[in-house]
Each structure stands twice: as C-alpha cells, then as structure tokens.
Predicted model as a PDB file, atoms N, CA, C, CB and O in Angstrom, pLDDT in the B-factor column:
MODEL        1                                                                  
ATOM      1  N   UNK A   1     113.449 103.521 130.080  1.00 53.00           N  
ATOM      2  CA  UNK A   1     112.584 102.293 130.289  1.00 53.00           C  
ATOM      3  C   UNK A   1     112.834 102.023 131.812  1.00 53.00           C  
ATOM      4  CB  UNK A   1     113.016 100.942 129.269  1.00 53.00           C  
ATOM      5  O   UNK A   1     113.952 102.153 132.311  1.00 53.00           O  
ATOM      6  N   UNK A   2     111.746 101.648 132.510  1.00 56.00           N  
ATOM      7  CA  UNK A   2     111.664 101.225 133.838  1.00 56.00           C  
ATOM      8  C   UNK A   2     112.710  99.948 134.028  1.00 56.00           C  
ATOM      9  CB  UNK A   2     110.111 100.858 134.171  1.00 56.00           C  
ATOM     10  O   UNK A   2     112.892  99.093 133.162  1.00 56.00           O  
ATOM     11  N   UNK A   3     113.292  99.976 135.184  1.00 66.00           N  
ATOM     12  CA  UNK A   3     114.350  98.873 135.342  1.00 66.00           C  
ATOM     13  C   UNK A   3     113.429  97.601 135.826  1.00 66.00           C  
ATOM     14  CB  UNK A   3     115.642  99.318 136.547  1.00 66.00           C  
ATOM     15  O   UNK A   3     113.921  96.480 135.697  1.00 66.00           O  
ATOM     16  N   UNK A   4     112.133  97.732 136.370  1.00 65.00           N  
ATOM     17  CA  UNK A   4     111.507  96.560 136.722  1.00 65.00           C  
ATOM     18  C   UNK A   4     110.644  96.236 135.524  1.00 65.00           C  
ATOM     19  CB  UNK A   4     110.734  96.683 138.042  1.00 65.00           C  
ATOM     20  O   UNK A   4     109.672  96.894 135.153  1.00 65.00           O  
ATOM     21  N   UNK A   5     111.118  95.152 134.973  1.00 65.00           N  
ATOM     22  CA  UNK A   5     110.301  94.666 133.790  1.00 65.00           C  
ATOM     23  C   UNK A   5     109.477  93.488 134.010  1.00 65.00           C  
ATOM     24  CB  UNK A   5     111.158  94.353 132.672  1.00 65.00           C  
ATOM     25  O   UNK A   5     109.058  92.938 132.991  1.00 65.00           O  
ATOM     26  N   UNK A   6     109.111  92.912 135.313  1.00 64.00           N  
ATOM     27  CA  UNK A   6     108.482  91.929 135.764  1.00 64.00           C  
ATOM     28  C   UNK A   6     107.193  91.960 135.129  1.00 64.00           C  
ATOM     29  CB  UNK A   6     108.466  91.926 137.113  1.00 64.00           C  
ATOM     30  O   UNK A   6     106.862  90.900 134.597  1.00 64.00           O  
ATOM     31  N   UNK A   7     106.422  92.878 135.058  1.00 60.00           N  
ATOM     32  CA  UNK A   7     105.185  93.125 134.377  1.00 60.00           C  
ATOM     33  C   UNK A   7     104.915  92.802 132.988  1.00 60.00           C  
ATOM     34  CB  UNK A   7     104.956  94.333 134.471  1.00 60.00           C  
ATOM     35  O   UNK A   7     103.826  92.412 132.569  1.00 60.00           O  
ATOM     36  N   UNK A   8     106.104  93.010 132.202  1.00 66.00           N  
ATOM     37  CA  UNK A   8     106.090  92.898 130.959  1.00 66.00           C  
ATOM     38  C   UNK A   8     106.002  91.221 130.415  1.00 66.00           C  
ATOM     39  CB  UNK A   8     107.309  93.682 130.539  1.00 66.00           C  
ATOM     40  O   UNK A   8     106.363  90.220 131.033  1.00 66.00           O  
ATOM     41  N   UNK A   9     105.381  91.318 129.015  1.00 73.00           N  
ATOM     42  CA  UNK A   9     105.373  90.017 128.560  1.00 73.00           C  
ATOM     43  C   UNK A   9     106.708  89.666 127.899  1.00 73.00           C  
ATOM     44  CB  UNK A   9     104.240  89.825 127.645  1.00 73.00           C  
ATOM     45  O   UNK A   9     107.575  90.538 127.838  1.00 73.00           O  
ATOM     46  N   UNK A  10     106.920  88.490 127.420  1.00 76.00           N  
ATOM     47  CA  UNK A  10     108.085  88.078 126.866  1.00 76.00           C  
ATOM     48  C   UNK A  10     108.182  88.514 125.580  1.00 76.00           C  
ATOM     49  CB  UNK A  10     108.246  86.766 126.928  1.00 76.00           C  
ATOM     50  O   UNK A  10     107.361  88.111 124.756  1.00 76.00           O  
ATOM     51  N   UNK A  11     109.149  89.360 125.235  1.00 78.00           N  
ATOM     52  CA  UNK A  11     109.392  89.771 123.731  1.00 78.00           C  
ATOM     53  C   UNK A  11     109.504  88.645 122.825  1.00 78.00           C  
ATOM     54  CB  UNK A  11     110.673  90.583 123.553  1.00 78.00           C  
ATOM     55  O   UNK A  11     109.198  88.836 121.648  1.00 78.00           O  
ATOM     56  N   UNK A  12     109.884  87.539 123.183  1.00 82.00           N  
ATOM     57  CA  UNK A  12     109.719  86.426 122.160  1.00 82.00           C  
ATOM     58  C   UNK A  12     108.406  86.153 121.424  1.00 82.00           C  
ATOM     59  CB  UNK A  12     110.021  85.231 122.803  1.00 82.00           C  
ATOM     60  O   UNK A  12     108.300  85.502 120.384  1.00 82.00           O  
ATOM     61  N   UNK A  13     107.479  86.706 122.069  1.00 80.00           N  
ATOM     62  CA  UNK A  13     106.089  86.278 121.600  1.00 80.00           C  
ATOM     63  C   UNK A  13     105.882  87.490 120.426  1.00 80.00           C  
ATOM     64  CB  UNK A  13     104.788  86.274 123.002  1.00 80.00           C  
ATOM     65  O   UNK A  13     104.971  87.318 119.617  1.00 80.00           O  
ATOM     66  N   UNK A  14     106.546  88.461 120.346  1.00 81.00           N  
ATOM     67  CA  UNK A  14     106.334  89.442 119.385  1.00 81.00           C  
ATOM     68  C   UNK A  14     107.607  89.427 118.285  1.00 81.00           C  
ATOM     69  CB  UNK A  14     106.162  90.856 120.160  1.00 81.00           C  
ATOM     70  O   UNK A  14     107.789  90.343 117.482  1.00 81.00           O  
ATOM     71  N   UNK A  15     108.262  88.507 118.362  1.00 85.00           N  
ATOM     72  CA  UNK A  15     109.374  88.311 117.313  1.00 85.00           C  
ATOM     73  C   UNK A  15     108.936  88.278 115.899  1.00 85.00           C  
ATOM     74  CB  UNK A  15     110.102  87.034 117.553  1.00 85.00           C  
ATOM     75  O   UNK A  15     109.663  88.749 115.024  1.00 85.00           O  
ATOM     76  N   UNK A  16     107.839  87.771 115.638  1.00 87.00           N  
ATOM     77  CA  UNK A  16     107.049  87.688 114.245  1.00 87.00           C  
ATOM     78  C   UNK A  16     106.966  89.039 113.748  1.00 87.00           C  
ATOM     79  CB  UNK A  16     105.525  87.072 114.348  1.00 87.00           C  
ATOM     80  O   UNK A  16     107.112  89.199 112.536  1.00 87.00           O  
ATOM     81  N   UNK A  17     106.748  90.072 114.516  1.00 86.00           N  
ATOM     82  CA  UNK A  17     106.397  91.339 113.913  1.00 86.00           C  
ATOM     83  C   UNK A  17     107.346  91.858 113.238  1.00 86.00           C  
ATOM     84  CB  UNK A  17     106.001  92.250 114.741  1.00 86.00           C  
ATOM     85  O   UNK A  17     107.013  92.718 112.422  1.00 86.00           O  
ATOM     86  N   UNK A  18     108.885  91.490 113.365  1.00 89.00           N  
ATOM     87  CA  UNK A  18     109.861  91.940 112.509  1.00 89.00           C  
ATOM     88  C   UNK A  18     109.800  91.604 111.133  1.00 89.00           C  
ATOM     89  CB  UNK A  18     110.977  91.566 112.942  1.00 89.00           C  
ATOM     90  O   UNK A  18     110.383  92.256 110.266  1.00 89.00           O  
ATOM     91  N   UNK A  19     108.985  90.424 110.876  1.00 91.00           N  
ATOM     92  CA  UNK A  19     108.864  89.957 109.659  1.00 91.00           C  
ATOM     93  C   UNK A  19     107.706  90.376 108.857  1.00 91.00           C  
ATOM     94  CB  UNK A  19     108.905  88.700 109.746  1.00 91.00           C  
ATOM     95  O   UNK A  19     107.520  89.869 107.751  1.00 91.00           O  
ATOM     96  N   UNK A  20     106.849  91.344 109.379  1.00 92.00           N  
ATOM     97  CA  UNK A  20     105.616  91.615 108.787  1.00 92.00           C  
ATOM     98  C   UNK A  20     105.671  92.587 107.836  1.00 92.00           C  
ATOM     99  CB  UNK A  20     104.701  91.946 109.671  1.00 92.00           C  
ATOM    100  O   UNK A  20     106.545  93.446 107.953  1.00 92.00           O  
ATOM    101  N   UNK A  21     104.814  92.634 106.793  1.00 91.00           N  
ATOM    102  CA  UNK A  21     104.863  93.875 105.718  1.00 91.00           C  
ATOM    103  C   UNK A  21     104.117  94.986 106.462  1.00 91.00           C  
ATOM    104  CB  UNK A  21     104.060  93.533 104.133  1.00 91.00           C  
ATOM    105  O   UNK A  21     103.522  94.876 107.534  1.00 91.00           O  
ATOM    106  N   UNK A  22     104.265  96.145 105.649  1.00 89.00           N  
ATOM    107  CA  UNK A  22     103.599  97.492 106.454  1.00 89.00           C  
ATOM    108  C   UNK A  22     102.250  97.167 106.552  1.00 89.00           C  
ATOM    109  CB  UNK A  22     103.720  99.028 105.673  1.00 89.00           C  
ATOM    110  O   UNK A  22     101.753  97.476 107.635  1.00 89.00           O  
ATOM    111  N   UNK A  23     101.503  96.632 105.743  1.00 86.00           N  
ATOM    112  CA  UNK A  23      99.895  96.384 105.933  1.00 86.00           C  
ATOM    113  C   UNK A  23      99.800  95.413 106.852  1.00 86.00           C  
ATOM    114  CB  UNK A  23      99.058  95.918 104.649  1.00 86.00           C  
ATOM    115  O   UNK A  23      98.895  95.540 107.676  1.00 86.00           O  
ATOM    116  N   UNK A  24     100.628  94.305 106.938  1.00 89.00           N  
ATOM    117  CA  UNK A  24     100.287  93.493 108.101  1.00 89.00           C  
ATOM    118  C   UNK A  24     100.468  93.885 109.438  1.00 89.00           C  
ATOM    119  CB  UNK A  24     100.894  92.432 108.030  1.00 89.00           C  
ATOM    120  O   UNK A  24      99.845  93.448 110.405  1.00 89.00           O  
ATOM    121  N   UNK A  25     101.414  94.787 109.440  1.00 89.00           N  
ATOM    122  CA  UNK A  25     101.763  95.449 110.773  1.00 89.00           C  
ATOM    123  C   UNK A  25     100.609  96.369 111.068  1.00 89.00           C  
ATOM    124  CB  UNK A  25     103.186  96.284 110.739  1.00 89.00           C  
ATOM    125  O   UNK A  25     100.283  96.550 112.242  1.00 89.00           O  
ATOM    126  N   UNK A  26      99.947  96.982 110.054  1.00 86.00           N  
ATOM    127  CA  UNK A  26      98.931  98.256 110.420  1.00 86.00           C  
ATOM    128  C   UNK A  26      97.721  97.171 110.785  1.00 86.00           C  
ATOM    129  CB  UNK A  26      98.505  99.609 108.891  1.00 86.00           C  
ATOM    130  O   UNK A  26      97.059  97.430 111.790  1.00 86.00           O  
ATOM    131  N   UNK A  27      97.420  96.079 110.095  1.00 87.00           N  
ATOM    132  CA  UNK A  27      96.437  95.076 110.588  1.00 87.00           C  
ATOM    133  C   UNK A  27      96.529  94.649 111.986  1.00 87.00           C  
ATOM    134  CB  UNK A  27      96.523  93.910 109.815  1.00 87.00           C  
ATOM    135  O   UNK A  27      95.591  94.742 112.778  1.00 87.00           O  
ATOM    136  N   UNK A  28      97.585  94.219 112.241  1.00 87.00           N  
ATOM    137  CA  UNK A  28      97.932  93.658 113.591  1.00 87.00           C  
ATOM    138  C   UNK A  28      97.655  94.529 114.744  1.00 87.00           C  
ATOM    139  CB  UNK A  28      99.341  93.318 113.648  1.00 87.00           C  
ATOM    140  O   UNK A  28      97.370  94.073 115.851  1.00 87.00           O  
ATOM    141  N   UNK A  29      97.736  95.731 114.493  1.00 87.00           N  
ATOM    142  CA  UNK A  29      97.452  96.761 115.509  1.00 87.00           C  
ATOM    143  C   UNK A  29      96.001  97.310 115.353  1.00 87.00           C  
ATOM    144  CB  UNK A  29      98.494  97.934 115.390  1.00 87.00           C  
ATOM    145  O   UNK A  29      95.338  97.578 116.356  1.00 87.00           O  
ATOM    146  N   UNK A  30      95.577  97.454 114.267  1.00 89.00           N  
ATOM    147  CA  UNK A  30      94.010  97.852 114.059  1.00 89.00           C  
ATOM    148  C   UNK A  30      93.300  96.907 114.685  1.00 89.00           C  
ATOM    149  CB  UNK A  30      93.474  97.932 112.574  1.00 89.00           C  
ATOM    150  O   UNK A  30      92.499  97.317 115.525  1.00 89.00           O  
ATOM    151  N   UNK A  31      93.391  95.496 114.466  1.00 88.00           N  
ATOM    152  CA  UNK A  31      92.590  94.603 114.953  1.00 88.00           C  
ATOM    153  C   UNK A  31      92.514  94.598 116.484  1.00 88.00           C  
ATOM    154  CB  UNK A  31      92.972  93.405 114.440  1.00 88.00           C  
ATOM    155  O   UNK A  31      91.641  94.035 117.144  1.00 88.00           O  
ATOM    156  N   UNK A  32      93.456  95.241 116.915  1.00 89.00           N  
ATOM    157  CA  UNK A  32      93.331  95.264 118.760  1.00 89.00           C  
ATOM    158  C   UNK A  32      92.866  96.378 119.108  1.00 89.00           C  
ATOM    159  CB  UNK A  32      94.705  95.148 119.696  1.00 89.00           C  
ATOM    160  O   UNK A  32      92.801  96.551 120.325  1.00 89.00           O  
ATOM    161  N   UNK A  33      92.433  97.403 118.291  1.00 92.00           N  
ATOM    162  CA  UNK A  33      91.801  98.622 118.598  1.00 92.00           C  
ATOM    163  C   UNK A  33      90.419  98.329 118.999  1.00 92.00           C  
ATOM    164  CB  UNK A  33      91.852  99.571 117.466  1.00 92.00           C  
ATOM    165  O   UNK A  33      89.637  97.866 118.168  1.00 92.00           O  
ATOM    166  N   UNK A  34      90.050  98.569 120.232  1.00 94.00           N  
ATOM    167  CA  UNK A  34      88.533  98.177 120.833  1.00 94.00           C  
ATOM    168  C   UNK A  34      87.542  98.919 120.150  1.00 94.00           C  
ATOM    169  CB  UNK A  34      88.311  98.505 122.426  1.00 94.00           C  
ATOM    170  O   UNK A  34      86.521  98.341 119.775  1.00 94.00           O  
ATOM    171  N   UNK A  35      87.746 100.380 119.896  1.00 93.00           N  
ATOM    172  CA  UNK A  35      86.827 101.180 119.059  1.00 93.00           C  
ATOM    173  C   UNK A  35      86.555 100.730 117.733  1.00 93.00           C  
ATOM    174  CB  UNK A  35      87.290 102.453 118.933  1.00 93.00           C  
ATOM    175  O   UNK A  35      85.415 100.759 117.270  1.00 93.00           O  
ATOM    176  N   UNK A  36      87.784 100.216 116.947  1.00 91.00           N  
ATOM    177  CA  UNK A  36      87.625  99.805 115.654  1.00 91.00           C  
ATOM    178  C   UNK A  36      86.643  98.528 115.664  1.00 91.00           C  
ATOM    179  CB  UNK A  36      89.030  99.522 115.031  1.00 91.00           C  
ATOM    180  O   UNK A  36      85.585  98.539 115.036  1.00 91.00           O  
ATOM    181  N   UNK A  37      87.110  97.341 116.485  1.00 92.00           N  
ATOM    182  CA  UNK A  37      86.293  96.324 116.637  1.00 92.00           C  
ATOM    183  C   UNK A  37      84.720  96.636 116.862  1.00 92.00           C  
ATOM    184  CB  UNK A  37      86.840  95.611 117.683  1.00 92.00           C  
ATOM    185  O   UNK A  37      83.880  96.067 116.165  1.00 92.00           O  
ATOM    186  N   UNK A  38      84.378  97.515 117.814  1.00 93.00           N  
ATOM    187  CA  UNK A  38      82.953  97.859 118.061  1.00 93.00           C  
ATOM    188  C   UNK A  38      82.417  98.134 116.763  1.00 93.00           C  
ATOM    189  CB  UNK A  38      82.734  99.062 119.025  1.00 93.00           C  
ATOM    190  O   UNK A  38      81.545  97.430 116.255  1.00 93.00           O  
ATOM    191  N   UNK A  39      83.021  99.355 116.098  1.00 90.00           N  
ATOM    192  CA  UNK A  39      82.546 100.055 115.061  1.00 90.00           C  
ATOM    193  C   UNK A  39      82.379  99.137 113.806  1.00 90.00           C  
ATOM    194  CB  UNK A  39      83.433 101.194 114.828  1.00 90.00           C  
ATOM    195  O   UNK A  39      81.503  99.382 112.976  1.00 90.00           O  
ATOM    196  N   UNK A  40      83.304  97.989 113.670  1.00 89.00           N  
ATOM    197  CA  UNK A  40      83.343  97.226 112.667  1.00 89.00           C  
ATOM    198  C   UNK A  40      81.979  96.313 112.852  1.00 89.00           C  
ATOM    199  CB  UNK A  40      84.718  96.493 112.624  1.00 89.00           C  
ATOM    200  O   UNK A  40      81.145  96.228 111.951  1.00 89.00           O  
ATOM    201  N   UNK A  41      81.855  95.695 114.021  1.00 92.00           N  
ATOM    202  CA  UNK A  41      80.619  94.881 114.417  1.00 92.00           C  
ATOM    203  C   UNK A  41      79.203  95.844 113.825  1.00 92.00           C  
ATOM    204  CB  UNK A  41      80.623  94.652 116.327  1.00 92.00           C  
ATOM    205  O   UNK A  41      78.349  95.451 113.031  1.00 92.00           O  
ATOM    206  N   UNK A  42      79.276  96.992 114.391  1.00 91.00           N  
ATOM    207  CA  UNK A  42      78.057  97.753 113.968  1.00 91.00           C  
ATOM    208  C   UNK A  42      77.954  98.046 112.558  1.00 91.00           C  
ATOM    209  CB  UNK A  42      77.974  99.004 114.652  1.00 91.00           C  
ATOM    210  O   UNK A  42      76.852  97.879 112.036  1.00 91.00           O  
ATOM    211  N   UNK A  43      78.974  98.477 111.815  1.00 88.00           N  
ATOM    212  CA  UNK A  43      78.940  98.665 110.313  1.00 88.00           C  
ATOM    213  C   UNK A  43      78.635  97.275 109.665  1.00 88.00           C  
ATOM    214  CB  UNK A  43      80.372  99.268 109.748  1.00 88.00           C  
ATOM    215  O   UNK A  43      77.845  97.308 108.722  1.00 88.00           O  
ATOM    216  N   UNK A  44      79.098  96.162 109.998  1.00 88.00           N  
ATOM    217  CA  UNK A  44      78.844  95.026 109.202  1.00 88.00           C  
ATOM    218  C   UNK A  44      77.541  94.642 109.377  1.00 88.00           C  
ATOM    219  CB  UNK A  44      79.699  93.958 109.461  1.00 88.00           C  
ATOM    220  O   UNK A  44      76.958  94.133 108.420  1.00 88.00           O  
ATOM    221  N   UNK A  45      76.856  94.821 110.645  1.00 90.00           N  
ATOM    222  CA  UNK A  45      75.378  94.525 110.700  1.00 90.00           C  
ATOM    223  C   UNK A  45      74.849  95.382 109.927  1.00 90.00           C  
ATOM    224  CB  UNK A  45      74.719  94.577 111.979  1.00 90.00           C  
ATOM    225  O   UNK A  45      74.002  94.908 109.169  1.00 90.00           O  
ATOM    226  N   UNK A  46      75.053  96.543 109.836  1.00 89.00           N  
ATOM    227  CA  UNK A  46      74.108  97.654 108.804  1.00 89.00           C  
ATOM    228  C   UNK A  46      74.307  97.437 107.245  1.00 89.00           C  
ATOM    229  CB  UNK A  46      74.602  99.379 109.070  1.00 89.00           C  
ATOM    230  O   UNK A  46      73.421  97.573 106.401  1.00 89.00           O  
ATOM    231  N   UNK A  47      75.594  97.085 107.018  1.00 85.00           N  
ATOM    232  CA  UNK A  47      75.707  97.012 105.478  1.00 85.00           C  
ATOM    233  C   UNK A  47      74.887  95.904 104.884  1.00 85.00           C  
ATOM    234  CB  UNK A  47      77.182  96.795 105.032  1.00 85.00           C  
ATOM    235  O   UNK A  47      74.534  94.939 105.562  1.00 85.00           O  
ATOM    236  N   UNK A  48      74.606  96.036 103.700  1.00 86.00           N  
ATOM    237  CA  UNK A  48      73.799  95.185 102.751  1.00 86.00           C  
ATOM    238  C   UNK A  48      74.525  94.219 102.125  1.00 86.00           C  
ATOM    239  CB  UNK A  48      73.172  95.920 101.737  1.00 86.00           C  
ATOM    240  O   UNK A  48      74.041  93.122 101.844  1.00 86.00           O  
ATOM    241  N   UNK A  49      75.844  94.592 101.841  1.00 90.00           N  
ATOM    242  CA  UNK A  49      76.708  93.617 101.172  1.00 90.00           C  
ATOM    243  C   UNK A  49      78.132  93.994 101.435  1.00 90.00           C  
ATOM    244  CB  UNK A  49      76.432  93.548  99.649  1.00 90.00           C  
ATOM    245  O   UNK A  49      78.383  94.952 102.167  1.00 90.00           O  
ATOM    246  N   UNK A  50      78.931  93.394 100.960  1.00 88.00           N  
ATOM    247  CA  UNK A  50      80.405  93.595 101.287  1.00 88.00           C  
ATOM    248  C   UNK A  50      81.053  94.944 100.568  1.00 88.00           C  
ATOM    249  CB  UNK A  50      81.232  92.241 100.778  1.00 88.00           C  
ATOM    250  O   UNK A  50      82.044  95.532 101.000  1.00 88.00           O  
ATOM    251  N   UNK A  51      80.349  95.292  99.466  1.00 88.00           N  
ATOM    252  CA  UNK A  51      80.753  96.725  98.907  1.00 88.00           C  
ATOM    253  C   UNK A  51      80.347  97.646  99.642  1.00 88.00           C  
ATOM    254  CB  UNK A  51      80.288  97.081  97.636  1.00 88.00           C  
ATOM    255  O   UNK A  51      81.064  98.637  99.776  1.00 88.00           O  
ATOM    256  N   UNK A  52      79.038  97.561 100.341  1.00 89.00           N  
ATOM    257  CA  UNK A  52      78.620  98.498 101.473  1.00 89.00           C  
ATOM    258  C   UNK A  52      79.496  98.650 102.477  1.00 89.00           C  
ATOM    259  CB  UNK A  52      77.461  98.127 102.088  1.00 89.00           C  
ATOM    260  O   UNK A  52      79.860  99.785 102.787  1.00 89.00           O  
ATOM    261  N   UNK A  53      79.922  97.646 103.072  1.00 86.00           N  
ATOM    262  CA  UNK A  53      80.821  97.346 104.241  1.00 86.00           C  
ATOM    263  C   UNK A  53      82.209  98.103 103.973  1.00 86.00           C  
ATOM    264  CB  UNK A  53      81.050  95.680 104.412  1.00 86.00           C  
ATOM    265  O   UNK A  53      82.718  98.842 104.815  1.00 86.00           O  
ATOM    266  N   UNK A  54      82.746  97.857 102.769  1.00 85.00           N  
ATOM    267  CA  UNK A  54      83.996  98.318 102.275  1.00 85.00           C  
ATOM    268  C   UNK A  54      84.002  99.949 102.376  1.00 85.00           C  
ATOM    269  CB  UNK A  54      84.206  97.774 100.753  1.00 85.00           C  
ATOM    270  O   UNK A  54      84.887 100.662 102.847  1.00 85.00           O  
ATOM    271  N   UNK A  55      82.892 100.287 101.860  1.00 87.00           N  
ATOM    272  CA  UNK A  55      82.624 101.842 101.639  1.00 87.00           C  
ATOM    273  C   UNK A  55      82.491 102.439 102.933  1.00 87.00           C  
ATOM    274  CB  UNK A  55      81.295 102.183 100.788  1.00 87.00           C  
ATOM    275  O   UNK A  55      83.066 103.506 103.151  1.00 87.00           O  
ATOM    276  N   UNK A  56      81.750 101.839 103.890  1.00 87.00           N  
ATOM    277  CA  UNK A  56      81.584 102.412 105.176  1.00 87.00           C  
ATOM    278  C   UNK A  56      82.953 102.407 105.923  1.00 87.00           C  
ATOM    279  CB  UNK A  56      80.495 101.643 105.959  1.00 87.00           C  
ATOM    280  O   UNK A  56      83.130 103.289 106.763  1.00 87.00           O  
ATOM    281  N   UNK A  57      83.823 101.597 105.719  1.00 85.00           N  
ATOM    282  CA  UNK A  57      84.915 101.350 106.444  1.00 85.00           C  
ATOM    283  C   UNK A  57      86.098 102.424 105.992  1.00 85.00           C  
ATOM    284  CB  UNK A  57      85.285  99.841 106.247  1.00 85.00           C  
ATOM    285  O   UNK A  57      86.924 102.995 106.704  1.00 85.00           O  
ATOM    286  N   UNK A  58      85.870 102.505 104.439  1.00 86.00           N  
ATOM    287  CA  UNK A  58      86.743 103.771 104.001  1.00 86.00           C  
ATOM    288  C   UNK A  58      86.509 104.922 104.399  1.00 86.00           C  
ATOM    289  CB  UNK A  58      86.778 104.010 102.777  1.00 86.00           C  
ATOM    290  O   UNK A  58      87.439 105.709 104.578  1.00 86.00           O  
ATOM    291  N   UNK A  59      85.023 105.321 104.657  1.00 88.00           N  
ATOM    292  CA  UNK A  59      84.842 106.525 105.111  1.00 88.00           C  
ATOM    293  C   UNK A  59      85.134 106.745 106.423  1.00 88.00           C  
ATOM    294  CB  UNK A  59      83.719 106.875 104.886  1.00 88.00           C  
ATOM    295  O   UNK A  59      85.575 107.859 106.707  1.00 88.00           O  
ATOM    296  N   UNK A  60      84.984 105.909 107.323  1.00 86.00           N  
ATOM    297  CA  UNK A  60      85.219 105.996 108.556  1.00 86.00           C  
ATOM    298  C   UNK A  60      86.426 105.900 109.308  1.00 86.00           C  
ATOM    299  CB  UNK A  60      84.592 105.334 108.926  1.00 86.00           C  
ATOM    300  O   UNK A  60      86.786 106.629 110.232  1.00 86.00           O  
ATOM    301  N   UNK A  61      87.140 104.703 108.700  1.00 86.00           N  
ATOM    302  CA  UNK A  61      88.716 104.367 108.871  1.00 86.00           C  
ATOM    303  C   UNK A  61      89.819 104.797 107.877  1.00 86.00           C  
ATOM    304  CB  UNK A  61      88.862 102.920 108.894  1.00 86.00           C  
ATOM    305  O   UNK A  61      91.028 104.663 108.068  1.00 86.00           O  
ATOM    306  N   UNK A  62      89.241 105.323 106.812  1.00 85.00           N  
ATOM    307  CA  UNK A  62      90.266 105.401 105.559  1.00 85.00           C  
ATOM    308  C   UNK A  62      90.859 104.141 105.333  1.00 85.00           C  
ATOM    309  CB  UNK A  62      91.458 106.424 105.749  1.00 85.00           C  
ATOM    310  O   UNK A  62      92.003 104.149 104.879  1.00 85.00           O  
ATOM    311  N   UNK A  63      90.210 102.865 105.598  1.00 79.00           N  
ATOM    312  CA  UNK A  63      90.719 101.705 105.253  1.00 79.00           C  
ATOM    313  C   UNK A  63      90.454 101.446 103.623  1.00 79.00           C  
ATOM    314  CB  UNK A  63      90.102 100.651 106.194  1.00 79.00           C  
ATOM    315  O   UNK A  63      89.355 101.642 103.104  1.00 79.00           O  
ATOM    316  N   UNK A  64      91.673 100.956 102.869  1.00 75.00           N  
ATOM    317  CA  UNK A  64      91.452 100.547 101.594  1.00 75.00           C  
ATOM    318  C   UNK A  64      91.895  98.952 101.467  1.00 75.00           C  
ATOM    319  CB  UNK A  64      92.241 101.521 100.629  1.00 75.00           C  
ATOM    320  O   UNK A  64      92.828  98.404 102.054  1.00 75.00           O  
ATOM    321  N   UNK A  65      91.028  98.413 100.601  1.00 72.00           N  
ATOM    322  CA  UNK A  65      91.311  96.929 100.313  1.00 72.00           C  
ATOM    323  C   UNK A  65      91.889  96.513  99.178  1.00 72.00           C  
ATOM    324  CB  UNK A  65      90.249  96.220 100.332  1.00 72.00           C  
ATOM    325  O   UNK A  65      91.570  97.028  98.106  1.00 72.00           O  
ATOM    326  N   UNK A  66      92.783  95.561  99.254  1.00 71.00           N  
ATOM    327  CA  UNK A  66      93.369  95.203  97.822  1.00 71.00           C  
ATOM    328  C   UNK A  66      92.182  94.339  97.126  1.00 71.00           C  
ATOM    329  CB  UNK A  66      94.919  94.238  97.927  1.00 71.00           C  
ATOM    330  O   UNK A  66      91.339  93.756  97.807  1.00 71.00           O  
ATOM    331  N   UNK A  67      92.194  94.310  95.682  1.00 60.00           N  
ATOM    332  CA  UNK A  67      91.338  93.820  94.891  1.00 60.00           C  
ATOM    333  C   UNK A  67      91.612  92.203  94.740  1.00 60.00           C  
ATOM    334  CB  UNK A  67      91.407  94.618  93.639  1.00 60.00           C  
ATOM    335  O   UNK A  67      90.891  91.521  94.012  1.00 60.00           O  
TER     336      UNK A  67                                                      
ENDMDL                                                                          
END                                                                             
C-alpha cells in the first residue's frame, strides 16, 4: 500500500460494511456500478411490470430476488 494516504477517504465512513450480510454487501457494490445503473434504468423503462423487470435483471445480471 502506498505510504501517502492523503487522497483516501476516512475508513470510518466504511465501518458499517463490517456488519453487512453477504447480500447487503453485494448490493452495496452493485448499486455503485455505473453500467448496472444505466442498464437498470433502461430495463425498468422497457419492462411492462415488476415480473418482467425481475426476469430481465435475472437474465442480464443473474440477480435473484427474495420473495
């Protein structure tokens, strides 16, 4: 790791990550993915209902949703 850490954010801002479940952690990083955000917006506009949107996300991103 570089010795100059002046450009890094405070690690205290990410302390909550230690308490996340596996699915919460996956969501935390997926929601920051710019490609996912763009494709979600496109898919959600094209989907006729929530089932169609879930099917599109499953096909494209292999996401599964709790019932």
